[in-house]
VOVO-723188 format. One record per residue (C-alpha): residue in three letters; x, y, z. Coordinates in Angstrom, 3 decimals. Layout:
N
("ala", (X, Y, Z));
...
This chain:
577
("met", (37.579, 1.318, 14.162));
("asp", (37.947, 5.141, 14.006));
("his", (39.295, 7.438, 16.730));
("arg", (35.855, 8.402, 18.025));
("glu", (34.880, 4.777, 18.530));
("leu", (38.217, 4.098, 20.223));
("ser", (37.596, 6.999, 22.624));
("val", (34.160, 5.650, 23.510));
("leu", (35.602, 2.203, 24.155));
("met", (38.384, 3.634, 26.328));
("ala", (35.838, 5.612, 28.342));
("gly", (33.774, 2.507, 29.009));
("leu", (36.707, 0.234, 29.688));
("leu", (36.602, 0.352, 33.475));
("val", (32.877, -0.381, 33.481));
("thr", (33.272, -3.260, 31.061));
("ser", (36.087, -4.761, 33.077));
("leu", (33.673, -5.300, 35.952));
("val", (31.416, -7.509, 33.800));
("thr", (32.357, -11.150, 34.140));
("gly", (31.468, -14.011, 31.823));
("ile", (32.354, -17.582, 31.196));
("val", (36.115, -17.870, 31.386));
("ala", (37.446, -19.162, 28.091));
("ala", (40.837, -20.405, 27.102));
("asp", (43.205, -17.507, 26.582));
("pro", (44.085, -16.881, 22.931));
("pro", (47.645, -15.988, 21.906));
("arg", (48.793, -12.684, 23.309));
("pro", (48.820, -10.017, 20.571));
("gly", (52.234, -9.504, 19.066));
("thr", (53.654, -12.835, 20.238));
("glu", (53.071, -14.785, 17.023));
("glu", (54.050, -14.134, 13.418));
("asn", (50.687, -14.495, 11.729));
("gly", (50.753, -11.652, 9.251));
("leu", (49.130, -9.173, 11.637));
("thr", (50.339, -6.242, 13.689));
("glu", (49.826, -6.164, 17.444));
("asn", (46.824, -3.859, 17.037));
("glu", (45.249, -6.086, 14.391));
("ser", (45.699, -9.307, 16.310));
("ala", (44.378, -7.657, 19.496));
("thr", (40.981, -7.198, 17.825));
("leu", (40.559, -10.878, 16.904));
("trp", (39.615, -12.403, 20.207));
("ser", (36.014, -11.522, 20.975));
("arg", (35.608, -14.761, 22.929));
("asp", (38.411, -14.024, 25.380));
("ser", (37.589, -13.494, 29.035));
("asp", (37.968, -9.665, 28.913));
("ser", (39.687, -9.734, 32.320));
("tyr", (41.126, -6.235, 32.217));
("ile", (44.465, -5.505, 33.849));
("ser", (46.037, -2.067, 34.223));
("gln", (48.968, -0.844, 32.188));
("glu", (51.235, -1.062, 35.228));
("glu", (50.219, -4.652, 35.957));
("tyr", (50.668, -5.579, 32.303));
("arg", (54.147, -4.047, 32.322));
("gln", (55.110, -5.953, 35.449));
("arg", (53.755, -9.229, 34.064));
("tyr", (55.199, -9.097, 30.549));
("gly", (57.965, -6.496, 30.792));
("glu", (56.608, -4.344, 27.997));
("asp", (53.937, -1.779, 27.190));
("arg", (50.885, -2.414, 25.046));
("ser", (49.173, -0.263, 22.454));
("ala", (45.926, 1.642, 23.075));
("val", (43.960, -0.803, 20.905));
("his", (45.478, -3.753, 22.767));
("gln", (44.481, -2.117, 26.056));
("val", (40.885, -1.628, 24.883));
("ala", (40.647, -5.188, 23.574));
("asn", (41.876, -6.456, 26.949));
("gly", (38.727, -5.149, 28.622));
("thr", (36.030, -5.379, 25.971));
("asp", (35.406, -6.538, 22.404));
("val", (36.151, -4.477, 19.326));
("thr", (33.573, -4.210, 16.546));
("phe", (33.849, -3.025, 12.957));
("lys", (31.812, -1.136, 10.380));
("arg", (33.023, -3.463, 7.629));
("pro", (34.077, -7.143, 7.629));
("pro", (37.819, -7.051, 8.396));
("ala", (40.495, -9.053, 6.566));
("thr", (42.256, -9.921, 9.828));
("ala", (40.319, -13.158, 10.415));
("ala", (41.293, -14.680, 7.060));
("thr", (44.890, -13.472, 7.348));
("trp", (45.317, -15.016, 10.788));
("thr", (43.632, -18.271, 9.782));
("arg", (45.706, -18.670, 6.637));
("asn", (48.974, -18.198, 8.514));
("asp", (48.037, -20.110, 11.652));
("phe", (46.922, -23.064, 9.549));
("glu", (50.581, -23.689, 8.684));
("asp", (51.246, -24.591, 12.338));
("leu", (48.900, -27.578, 12.157));
("asp", (50.950, -30.817, 12.245));
("ala", (49.895, -34.433, 11.899));
("gly", (51.027, -37.108, 14.313));
("gly", (52.771, -39.758, 12.146));
("pro", (51.756, -43.380, 11.477));
("asp", (51.506, -44.331, 15.145));
("thr", (49.645, -41.246, 16.364));
("ser", (46.452, -39.516, 15.236));
("val", (45.982, -35.834, 15.999));
("his", (42.435, -34.485, 15.879));
("pro", (40.234, -31.795, 17.413));
("pro", (37.807, -33.040, 20.093));
("his", (34.794, -32.610, 17.799));
("ala", (36.249, -34.683, 14.941));
("asp", (34.200, -37.605, 13.632));
("leu", (36.618, -40.522, 14.035));
("glu", (36.429, -43.730, 12.038));
("asp", (38.116, -47.077, 12.665));
("gly", (38.854, -49.911, 10.299));
("val", (40.856, -53.105, 10.630));
("phe", (44.210, -51.363, 10.496));
("ile", (43.396, -47.662, 10.048));
("glu", (42.115, -46.118, 13.266));
("asp", (41.171, -42.675, 14.619));
("ala", (40.909, -41.476, 11.041));
("his", (39.226, -38.169, 10.278));
("ala", (38.929, -35.336, 7.803));
("thr", (37.819, -32.177, 9.614));
("ile", (37.028, -28.770, 8.136));
("phe", (39.341, -26.126, 9.593));
("ala", (37.873, -23.025, 7.913));
("val", (36.089, -21.782, 4.789));
("gln", (37.038, -18.240, 3.839));
("pro", (36.250, -15.526, 2.941));
("ser", (33.101, -16.012, 4.999));
("thr", (30.905, -14.427, 7.654));
("arg", (28.742, -16.068, 10.263));
("gly", (25.441, -14.189, 10.323));
("his", (23.470, -13.843, 13.557));
("leu", (19.923, -13.305, 12.280));
("glu", (17.827, -14.700, 15.121));
("ser", (17.779, -17.545, 17.597));
("gly", (18.392, -20.804, 15.744));
("glu", (19.395, -19.077, 12.512));
("thr", (23.103, -18.391, 12.160));
("pro", (24.010, -19.204, 8.545));
("leu", (27.594, -19.221, 7.324));
("tyr", (27.802, -16.981, 4.260));
("ile", (30.760, -17.809, 2.028));
("ala", (32.191, -15.978, -0.970));
("pro", (31.510, -17.596, -4.371));
("asn", (35.295, -17.887, -4.772));
("gly", (37.261, -18.993, -1.759));
("thr", (39.319, -21.648, -0.032));
("met", (38.404, -24.531, 2.226));
("arg", (41.125, -25.655, 4.618));
("gly", (40.996, -28.978, 6.373));
("phe", (42.936, -31.339, 8.599));
("val", (43.299, -35.052, 7.836));
("asp", (45.016, -37.575, 10.078));
("tyr", (44.947, -41.209, 11.177));
("arg", (47.090, -43.860, 12.744));
("val", (47.833, -47.379, 11.576));
("arg", (47.424, -50.289, 13.969));
("val", (50.074, -52.895, 13.211));
("pro", (49.040, -56.244, 14.720));
("asn", (51.362, -57.824, 17.264));
("gly", (53.444, -60.762, 16.160));
("ser", (52.567, -64.221, 17.349));
("ser", (54.179, -67.622, 17.684));
("ser", (52.518, -71.001, 17.919));
("gly", (54.403, -74.298, 17.651));
("asn", (56.689, -74.082, 14.671));
("thr", (54.831, -71.088, 13.186));
("thr", (55.825, -67.452, 13.724));
("ile", (53.865, -64.480, 12.348));
("glu", (55.248, -60.960, 12.051));
("trp", (53.525, -57.791, 10.834));
("ser", (55.088, -54.597, 9.467));
("leu", (53.829, -51.416, 7.860));
("thr", (55.101, -51.034, 4.330));
("glu", (53.289, -47.884, 3.191));
("his", (50.485, -45.558, 4.117));
("glu", (49.180, -42.345, 2.624));
("ile", (46.359, -39.965, 2.047));
("glu", (45.701, -40.742, -1.583));
("glu", (43.403, -37.854, -2.480));
("val", (41.410, -35.072, -0.887));
("arg", (38.183, -33.889, -2.491));
("leu", (35.802, -30.996, -1.988));
("lys", (32.206, -31.788, -2.894));
("lys", (29.186, -29.552, -3.310));
("asp", (25.935, -31.386, -2.780));
("gly", (27.713, -34.643, -3.609));
("glu", (29.452, -33.391, -6.740));
("thr", (33.243, -33.041, -6.706));
("ile", (34.283, -29.441, -7.444));
("ala", (37.949, -29.540, -6.374));
("thr", (40.618, -32.187, -5.768));
("gln", (44.104, -32.232, -4.343));
("asp", (46.824, -34.823, -3.933));
("gly", (46.956, -36.365, -0.512));
("ser", (47.832, -33.934, 2.264));
("his", (47.291, -33.744, 6.008));
("thr", (46.508, -30.032, 5.645));
("pro", (44.687, -29.583, 2.316));
("ala", (43.718, -26.123, 1.067));
("leu", (41.169, -26.490, -1.716));
("asp", (40.255, -23.484, -3.843));
("tyr", (36.685, -23.498, -5.093));
("gln", (34.436, -21.506, -7.393));
("ile", (30.674, -21.771, -7.043));
("glu", (28.333, -19.981, -9.399));
("glu", (24.574, -19.474, -9.501));
("asp", (23.792, -21.259, -6.263));
("trp", (21.897, -19.984, -3.257));
("ser", (22.952, -22.556, -0.655));
("ala", (24.942, -25.775, -0.588));
("asn", (26.331, -28.572, 1.508));
("leu", (30.134, -28.647, 1.277));
("thr", (31.931, -31.886, 2.103));
("leu", (35.624, -32.364, 2.724));
("glu", (36.489, -35.952, 1.862));
("ala", (39.807, -37.794, 2.113));
("glu", (40.791, -41.273, 0.988));
("ile", (43.307, -42.961, 3.284));
("ser", (45.093, -46.206, 2.523));
("ala", (47.563, -48.464, 4.313));
("arg", (49.497, -51.547, 3.204));
("leu", (50.837, -54.044, 5.700));
("lys", (53.204, -56.947, 5.202));
("lys", (52.497, -60.260, 6.917));
("thr", (55.454, -62.623, 7.199));
("thr", (54.786, -66.210, 8.256));
("arg", (57.709, -68.505, 9.067));
("phe", (57.385, -72.258, 9.325));
("asp", (60.256, -73.994, 11.138));
("gln", (60.814, -77.343, 9.381));
("gly", (63.825, -78.337, 11.448));
("asn", (66.455, -78.377, 8.770));
("arg", (64.898, -75.416, 6.951));
("thr", (62.524, -72.508, 7.409));
("asp", (59.752, -71.831, 4.932));
("val", (58.724, -68.187, 4.599));
("asn", (55.352, -67.024, 3.293));
("val", (54.877, -63.284, 2.641));
("thr", (51.478, -61.747, 1.998));
("tyr", (50.218, -58.190, 1.884));
("gln", (46.994, -56.723, 3.172));
("thr", (45.668, -53.327, 2.206));
("glu", (42.891, -51.192, 3.602));
("ser", (41.259, -47.960, 2.431));
("arg", (39.014, -45.641, 4.379));
("asn", (37.039, -42.640, 3.169));
("val", (36.567, -40.038, 5.877));
("ser", (34.634, -36.786, 5.576));
("asp", (33.222, -33.712, 7.245));
("ala", (30.402, -31.514, 5.951));
("ile", (29.092, -28.020, 6.513));
("asp", (25.989, -26.178, 5.296));
("val", (26.734, -22.805, 3.730));
("glu", (24.984, -19.923, 2.002));
("ile", (26.624, -18.852, -1.258));
("tyr", (26.900, -15.091, -0.868));
("asp", (26.596, -13.773, -4.412));
("leu", (25.009, -10.329, -4.338));
("ser", (22.893, -8.624, -6.968));
("ala", (21.662, -5.176, -5.942));
("tyr", (18.698, -3.357, -7.460));
("pro", (19.007, 0.453, -7.460));
("tyr", (16.238, 3.031, -7.788));
("tyr", (16.884, 6.709, -8.424));
("ala", (14.881, 9.906, -8.108));
("glu", (15.578, 13.619, -8.509));
("tyr", (13.907, 16.007, -6.076));
("pro", (12.467, 19.278, -7.414));
("asn", (15.238, 21.231, -5.650));
("gly", (17.953, 19.210, -7.384));
("asp", (18.719, 16.713, -4.607));
("ala", (19.198, 13.098, -5.619));
("gly", (17.460, 10.102, -4.135));
("val", (18.810, 6.573, -4.301));
("ala", (17.510, 3.312, -2.860));
("ile", (19.237, -0.064, -2.937));
("phe", (17.424, -3.353, -2.412));
("gln", (19.038, -6.756, -1.866));
("ser", (17.335, -9.874, -0.577));
("arg", (20.148, -10.853, 1.813));
("pro", (21.942, -9.054, 4.616));
("trp", (24.420, -6.552, 3.214));
("gln", (26.681, -3.872, 4.577));
("gly", (25.887, -0.623, 2.749));
("tyr", (26.859, 1.529, -0.205));
("thr", (28.869, 4.583, -1.166));
("leu", (27.415, 7.466, -3.167));
("thr", (30.530, 9.190, -4.497));
("glu", (33.800, 8.158, -6.079));
("asp", (35.869, 9.223, -3.062));
("gly", (33.637, 7.122, -0.783));
("asp", (33.095, 9.942, 1.731));
("ala", (29.297, 9.885, 1.402));
("arg", (27.984, 6.486, 2.403));
("val", (25.142, 4.672, 4.096));
("arg", (25.112, 1.414, 5.979));
("gly", (22.416, -0.849, 7.312));
("val", (21.912, -2.461, 10.707));
("trp", (24.874, -4.868, 10.479));
("arg", (28.201, -4.558, 12.287));
("phe", (31.003, -7.074, 12.689));
("tyr", (33.325, -8.732, 15.155));
("thr", (35.897, -11.514, 14.913));
("ala", (36.096, -14.572, 17.130));
("arg", (37.959, -17.854, 17.163));
("asn", (36.334, -21.237, 16.638));
("thr", (36.681, -22.697, 20.121));
("asn", (36.429, -26.249, 18.753));
("trp", (40.109, -25.890, 17.884));
("asp", (41.343, -24.603, 21.244));
("thr", (42.753, -28.073, 21.999));
("leu", (43.828, -31.154, 20.065));
("val", (43.793, -34.806, 21.045));
("arg", (46.868, -36.962, 20.365));
("ser", (45.941, -40.622, 20.406));
("asn", (48.105, -43.700, 19.930));
("arg", (47.569, -47.373, 20.435));
("thr", (47.630, -47.269, 24.210));
("asp", (46.683, -43.778, 25.314));
("ser", (45.427, -40.315, 24.373));
("ala", (46.302, -36.852, 25.629));
("thr", (44.780, -33.402, 25.173));
("val", (47.205, -30.646, 24.204));
("glu", (46.871, -26.945, 23.439));
("ser", (46.331, -26.304, 19.759));
("asp", (48.912, -24.371, 17.765));
("ala", (46.390, -23.505, 15.077));
("ile", (43.175, -21.559, 15.770));
("pro", (40.755, -20.529, 12.998));
("val", (39.087, -17.123, 13.322));
("tyr", (35.805, -16.107, 11.690));
("val", (34.041, -12.829, 10.976));
("his", (30.588, -12.521, 12.574));
("ala", (27.808, -10.133, 11.519));
("tyr", (25.188, -8.995, 14.022));
("pro", (22.397, -6.376, 14.143));
("ser", (23.710, -3.397, 16.076));
("arg", (21.843, -1.057, 18.389));
("ile", (23.486, 1.779, 16.472));
("gly", (21.171, 0.898, 13.617));
("pro", (21.299, 2.187, 10.030));
("arg", (23.403, 5.309, 9.547));
("ala", (24.360, 7.764, 6.849));
("glu", (27.792, 9.361, 6.875));
("pro", (29.014, 12.036, 7.322));
("val", (26.580, 12.239, 10.206));
("arg", (25.962, 16.017, 10.274));
("asp", (26.140, 17.146, 6.656));
("gly", (25.971, 13.867, 4.784));
("pro", (23.095, 12.028, 3.096));
("glu", (19.692, 11.922, 4.762));
("leu", (18.431, 8.456, 5.614));
("ile", (14.800, 8.502, 4.487));
("lys", (13.691, 4.855, 4.475));
("thr", (14.741, 1.375, 5.521));
("trp", (12.829, -1.850, 5.111));
("gly", (13.272, -5.568, 5.467));
("thr", (12.127, -8.475, 7.606));
("asp", (11.228, -8.029, 11.262));
("arg", (13.105, -10.545, 13.394));
("pro", (13.533, -11.201, 17.108));
("ser", (16.870, -10.387, 18.704));
("pro", (19.635, -12.959, 18.070));
("val", (21.325, -12.134, 21.372));
("gly", (21.035, -15.784, 22.457));
("thr", (23.307, -16.873, 19.596));
("ile", (26.226, -14.652, 20.572));
("gly", (27.552, -16.280, 23.732));
("glu", (28.042, -15.023, 27.257));
("asn", (31.656, -13.998, 26.843));
("ile", (31.135, -11.533, 23.998));
("asn", (30.487, -7.868, 24.806));
("ile", (29.029, -6.064, 21.780));
("asp", (26.207, -3.614, 21.076));
("ile", (23.781, -6.220, 19.728));
("val", (20.077, -5.364, 19.631));
("asn", (18.176, -6.780, 22.590));
("gln", (14.724, -6.541, 21.024));
("ser", (13.140, -7.108, 17.637));
("tyr", (14.785, -5.356, 14.690));
("thr", (14.452, -4.869, 10.927));
("thr", (17.039, -6.538, 8.728));
("thr", (17.449, -3.494, 6.398));
("tyr", (17.424, -5.423, 3.147));
("gly", (16.636, -2.030, 1.609));
("val", (18.014, 1.429, 2.413));
("ala", (17.096, 4.726, 0.747));
("val", (18.759, 8.127, 1.134));
("arg", (18.489, 11.692, -0.093));
("ala", (21.730, 13.485, -0.904));
("glu", (22.973, 16.582, -2.659));
("thr", (25.101, 14.483, -5.005));
("val", (24.966, 10.862, -6.152));
("asp", (27.515, 9.556, -8.637));
("arg", (25.693, 6.652, -10.238));
("glu", (28.815, 5.410, -12.009));
("ala", (30.667, 5.232, -8.685));
("leu", (27.873, 3.516, -6.774));
("his", (29.517, 0.728, -4.770));
("val", (27.465, -1.842, -2.865));
("ala", (29.367, -3.889, -0.268));
("gly", (28.296, -7.151, 1.309));
("ile", (28.784, -8.658, 4.762));
("val", (31.384, -11.099, 3.389));
("arg", (34.792, -9.522, 2.895));
("gly", (35.574, -8.811, -0.735));
("val", (32.084, -9.545, -2.029));
("asn", (30.483, -6.536, -3.712));
("ala", (27.123, -6.567, -5.397));
("ser", (26.561, -6.544, -9.104));
("ile", (24.285, -3.644, -10.026));
("val", (21.213, -5.016, -11.793));
("glu", (18.658, -2.892, -13.611));
("pro", (15.167, -3.645, -12.223));
("asp", (12.600, -4.955, -14.709));
("gly", (10.546, -1.805, -14.429));
("gly", (13.534, 0.521, -14.738));
("ser", (15.538, 2.393, -12.120));
("glu", (14.190, 5.907, -12.599));
("arg", (11.429, 7.302, -10.427));
("gln", (9.804, 10.643, -11.306));
("leu", (9.521, 12.912, -8.268));
("arg", (7.262, 15.938, -8.818));
("arg", (5.831, 18.820, -6.861));
("ser", (2.269, 18.498, -5.603));
("asn", (-0.316, 21.277, -5.376));
("leu", (-2.556, 21.212, -2.312));
("thr", (-5.409, 23.707, -1.894));
("val", (-8.003, 24.084, 0.844));
("glu", (-11.099, 26.310, 0.988));
("val", (-14.163, 26.750, 3.162));
("leu", (-16.934, 25.186, 1.109));
("glu", (-19.877, 25.767, 3.494));
("gln", (-20.208, 27.286, 6.929));
("asn", (-22.727, 28.327, 9.521));
("gln", (-22.534, 29.460, 13.118));
("ser", (-21.720, 25.931, 14.432));
("gln", (-19.508, 24.236, 11.838));
("ala", (-17.731, 24.569, 8.514));
("thr", (-16.964, 22.216, 5.628));
("leu", (-13.506, 22.316, 4.120));
("arg", (-12.806, 21.224, 0.563));
("ile", (-9.276, 19.913, 0.085));
("glu", (-7.918, 19.294, -3.379));
("leu", (-4.620, 17.615, -4.324));
("arg", (-3.206, 17.761, -7.834));
("asp", (-0.030, 17.187, -9.786));
("asn", (1.636, 20.604, -9.993));
("gln", (3.101, 19.766, -13.401));
("thr", (0.124, 18.244, -15.216));
("gly", (-2.809, 19.312, -13.074));
("ala", (-4.024, 15.730, -12.829));
("pro", (-5.773, 14.754, -9.580));
("ile", (-3.754, 12.711, -7.063));
("thr", (-5.792, 9.848, -5.656));
("leu", (-4.840, 8.416, -2.278));
("asp", (-5.864, 5.240, -0.480));
("asp", (-4.719, 3.419, 2.649));
("ser", (-3.477, 0.223, 0.940));
("arg", (-0.027, -0.926, 1.987));
("gln", (2.346, -2.367, -0.600));
("tyr", (5.879, -3.729, -0.429));
("pro", (8.169, -0.690, -0.663));
("ile", (9.323, -0.942, -4.276));
("gly", (6.667, -1.455, -6.905));
("gly", (2.904, -1.604, -6.771));
("thr", (0.078, 0.242, -8.511));
("thr", (-1.760, 1.913, -5.642));
("arg", (-0.687, 5.240, -4.183));
("asn", (0.003, 5.470, -0.492));
("gly", (-0.053, 8.718, 1.446));
("tyr", (-2.523, 10.856, 3.323));
("ile", (-3.513, 14.395, 4.250));
("thr", (-3.703, 15.681, 7.817));
("val", (-5.978, 18.500, 8.905));
("ala", (-7.712, 19.283, 12.224));
("asp", (-6.191, 16.203, 13.880));
("gln", (-7.735, 14.042, 11.164));
("arg", (-6.133, 11.842, 8.515));
("val", (-7.995, 11.817, 5.201));
("glu", (-7.503, 10.505, 1.672));
("thr", (-8.577, 12.043, -1.597));
("asn", (-11.054, 10.422, -3.968));
("glu", (-10.608, 9.776, -7.684));
("ser", (-11.026, 13.495, -8.333));
("gly", (-8.264, 14.339, -5.893));
("val", (-10.766, 15.852, -3.442));
("ala", (-11.414, 15.286, 0.260));
("ile", (-14.208, 16.859, 2.341));
("val", (-13.656, 17.600, 6.042));
("thr", (-16.113, 19.034, 8.594));
("ile", (-14.824, 21.177, 11.494));
("asp", (-16.697, 22.598, 14.453));
("glu", (-14.118, 24.742, 16.206));
("pro", (-13.130, 28.216, 14.946));
("gly", (-9.528, 28.673, 13.996));
("ile", (-6.825, 28.545, 11.351));
("tyr", (-6.488, 25.111, 9.754));
("thr", (-3.405, 23.866, 7.898));
("ala", (-3.740, 20.866, 5.640));
("arg", (-0.527, 18.962, 4.868));
("tyr", (0.084, 16.269, 2.267));
("his", (2.226, 13.348, 3.469));
("pro", (3.143, 11.526, 0.263));
("gly", (4.002, 7.865, 0.041));
("ser", (7.653, 7.071, -0.539));
("trp", (8.982, 7.534, -4.058));
("leu", (10.257, 3.975, -3.737));
("gly", (6.786, 2.632, -4.445));
("his", (5.347, 5.235, -6.792));
("asn", (6.055, 6.488, -10.258));
("pro", (5.492, 9.360, -10.486));
("ala", (6.012, 10.258, -6.831));
("tyr", (5.421, 13.587, -5.116));
("val", (6.916, 15.846, -2.491));
("ser", (4.906, 17.279, 0.353));
("asp", (2.795, 20.443, 0.176));
("ser", (0.563, 22.395, 2.570));
("ala", (-2.265, 24.930, 2.451));
("thr", (-4.175, 26.992, 5.051));
("ala", (-7.816, 28.046, 5.563));
("arg", (-9.435, 30.212, 8.248));
("trp", (-12.909, 29.738, 9.650));
("his", (-14.837, 31.808, 12.180));
("pro", (-18.616, 32.043, 12.688));
("leu", (-18.487, 35.827, 12.065));
("gly", (-17.565, 35.070, 8.504));
("thr", (-21.292, 34.592, 7.681));
("ile", (-24.440, 36.761, 8.004));
("glu", (-26.012, 34.021, 10.089));
("gly", (-22.998, 34.162, 12.323));
("trp", (-23.387, 37.916, 12.877));
("phe", (-27.109, 37.527, 13.663));
("ala", (-26.279, 34.685, 16.036));
("leu", (-23.631, 36.823, 17.718));
("ile", (-25.985, 39.780, 18.099));
("phe", (-28.726, 37.555, 19.461));
("glu", (-26.351, 35.870, 21.918));
("val", (-24.867, 39.176, 23.134));
("gly", (-28.339, 40.717, 23.404));
("trp", (-29.635, 37.774, 25.375));
("gln", (-26.669, 38.004, 27.758));
("leu", (-27.177, 41.818, 28.236));
("leu", (-30.983, 41.683, 28.641));
("pro", (-30.911, 41.682, 32.502));
("phe", (-28.739, 44.803, 32.477));
("phe", (-31.176, 46.583, 30.126));
("val", (-34.124, 45.661, 32.373));
("met", (-32.352, 46.964, 35.486));
("phe", (-31.344, 50.154, 33.710));
("tyr", (-34.865, 50.770, 32.487));
("ala", (-36.389, 50.058, 35.908));
("gly", (-33.960, 52.417, 37.617));
("lys", (-34.706, 55.168, 35.177));
("arg", (-38.484, 54.839, 35.690));
("leu", (-38.038, 54.928, 39.442));
("leu", (-36.115, 58.206, 39.261));
("arg", (-38.868, 59.756, 37.204));
("met", (-41.556, 58.644, 39.646));
("leu", (-39.881, 59.922, 42.766));
("gly", (-38.261, 63.061, 41.483));
("pro", (-34.947, 64.527, 42.726));
("glu", (-36.472, 66.517, 45.571));
("asp", (-38.094, 63.440, 47.087));
("ile", (-34.804, 61.651, 47.077));
("phe", (-33.010, 64.513, 48.924));
("gln", (-35.797, 64.763, 51.507));
("gln", (-35.523, 61.093, 52.277));
("asn", (-31.744, 61.298, 52.433));
("pro", (-30.817, 64.674, 53.989));
């Protein structure tokens, strides 16, 4: 979060503090736990907190200390990021160490755990704590996939308790039970049923994985638990006691599964050089991605519609401690935090904003707003209407360093491999030559002939109104506007337009994007003037029209002149002394 964004958040803090939501359990206060984060970093984690803002003075009175500016902002609203932050994984990794099992008589588990009971092993579970690096994507209602890095770590929690039967006595027979050993024998991570990682038994396993060339998968955390009990039977024979010792063992396999998307990016770049020397670059990727940099120093960059926030998994807010006779809910000491990606109202942007690259095209899939997947206690700038996923973004810039092109994904640490498209990356971008002339005209209308050609080769440029997917295709999109009309040229590069109002007419060529054409063209314009007086027929028509309009004046003039001649001047003075 940069200083400008912090200022905006501070300005809106009082307004945000008036918005109430569902009150959630309070997360740890920033700076109170050693989890590898500074106070500012940990303050940004809790986007599902209640955002019940308190003033600096009240905070000082309550806790006896001051808080940072970021902590103050996070107390009243939620902090978002341009890039997926590392804070979620850092917190989760460190907080995971605070997760403790309950011992042989007590099982500790989150409320959502899938518990299994056997003869002796009870309240057994293996529950996924977190898979990271990862990002939960909010695409639309009902579609919130968890994207995970191809190389990462799954952390889980395994626990159980052992029920030791009560002893009994009947006649001369006494039975006693005791627990001799119990353990988690092995923990396994499976992908679609195939084991990809194993670890010796542990209540808090952390399994590193590597998944290649997969689009999606079902990951299963599986643990094998065993217990061995000793059964001692004593037979009282009066003068002696016979003892019979037997052992009973039990094994239980417990598991938890999660569906994930393997986030392995391959980006397809397309380049063009404008006639004035500017560079054009477009990147296409078939999954949500963050953006790309154009120069080695990273100052010139472009990003798509996605922004990020971090929030805890509320399933782990509390833990249940169960024993043979009772169970109790306690506050959890370990809370996993995830990165979330959402479509922002800010939309795609190129940076620097004023003198940086020019954003010329975005494309993707149109989706309805995912606002219903966010939750009522999260205050972010999510789109509240349909949006475009920006799977592709194209820019025009003064300089593009192709060797330094860096494409970043929405999962922290995952950058795209640059892949050469099958048809090549280069797109020719040429000047066009548009001409317009008055082909025919009369006093009521004129016919304009518009011609569009390649300025380099002189070949005609044919246009049609077909619509193709942005990159690729054989038809040429684009059109020409003139006299409030949109026209296309024929195979000869010519369009004919009829006009019926005098004036100066400018024809302008609006070329289709260079993303879908090779060669592609830049815009051009041309002007023609038409007026009826530009023809002999027009002059005759003008003379006739003016004469017709002046005819009554000529008649009156002629009649007046004849009257003066008939009466004479002396008659007029006699009648008007």
